[in-house]
N, C-alpha and C positions, 0 to 999 in steps of 0.2 A: 169310072163312079157318078152319079147324080150327085154331086155337090155344088149344088145351087142356090150359091149365100145369096144375090141380088135376089131372090126368090125368099127365101129366109128372111133376110132384111126388110124385104120390100112388105113384109106380110108382117111384121113386127108390129105394129098399132090397129091393122084392121083382119078378120081374117080373108077379105078380098088382098090379093099382093099387086103393090105399086111399083113397077120396073123400075120407073126412073127415082125414087124414092132411095130404091137398092142400090144402086147404080151410084146415087150420089152419098148415101150415107156409108158406104165401101170405101169410094173417094176420099171420103171426109178423114176417114177411121185411116188410109193410107198416110193420107197430108200430115197426121196426128202421129206418126209413128215413125216417117221420114224425121221429124221435127223436133222427137224426141231422142233418135239415134244419133242425131244431130247435135243436139247439147249433149250426153253423153261423153261423144266425140268430143267436144269441147270442154269438157272439163277434166279429161283425160282418160279414160274409160277406154284403153284401147286406143288406133288409129283408122281412120276408115282408108283402110285396104279391103281389096276383095274376100281373103280372108276372115278379119273379121267381119266383115258385114253380113257375111256365111254364116257364121255364127251367132251376130244377131238375131237374125231372120228363121234360123232355127228355136233359138231361146224363145223367140218373140210366137213359132207357132206352139211351142210348149205348151205356155202361157195361153194364149189363146184357145185353143184346141180343149184345156180343161174348163175353160169356162163356159165353151159351147154345151155343155153337159147339165148347166145353170140355167140357161136359158127360157126354156119352157117354165120357170116360174114368173116371168115376166110378158113371154111372146103370146099377143092375142089369138095369132093361128094357129099357134100347135094348142091353145089352151081348147080353141072351137073346133079341132080337127083338121083344118083347112092344110096342115105344112103338117109333115112327119119331125116329129125333136129327133136333132142331129147327132144327140150323143155325145159323149167324148171324142177328142178332135174329128168327127162327122163320120165315126167309123157307124153310124146306123145308117149311114146313107153312101155306103160302099165297102166299109170292112177296111183293113190292110190299105187296100190301094185310094182311098180317102186319105187314110193318115200321111201316107207317102206324096198323097198328091198335093194334100198343105203345105206337107213338111218342104215338097220343093217350089212351091209358089211362094211361101213366103222367105224361102233362102234368096231365090233369085231377087225376090224384091230386096233383103239385105245387103245384095250382092251391090245390083242399083243403085241402092243408095249411097253407099259406101263412095261406089265409082263418082257419082255426080256429085257430091260432099265434096271429094275429094280432086274433081275438076275446077271446082268453085273457090 
């Protein structure tokens, strides 16, 4: 499925997509979520093992995927018709495969974050 999160983020402030901005925004969100995971583990919400990382990543996707349906309210590129609205869990960009791709990607992110946190 066409799940171009970089294009979606890069066109958030103008109808023309800025790839560098999209990559930077997604990287910065990844850093913020990794720090949030680490903060939760330091407070005792689970431990930094691959299984808990997998759960954190899956929950992360379920919550963020719901927010995808609200993006058109603040997204310039969608309002101007330059970018398609992603819909819940980006299902407008690939249906169930988009849902599964996002879930798998975020689950892997959670596992890697847990393993790096545990190693440090």
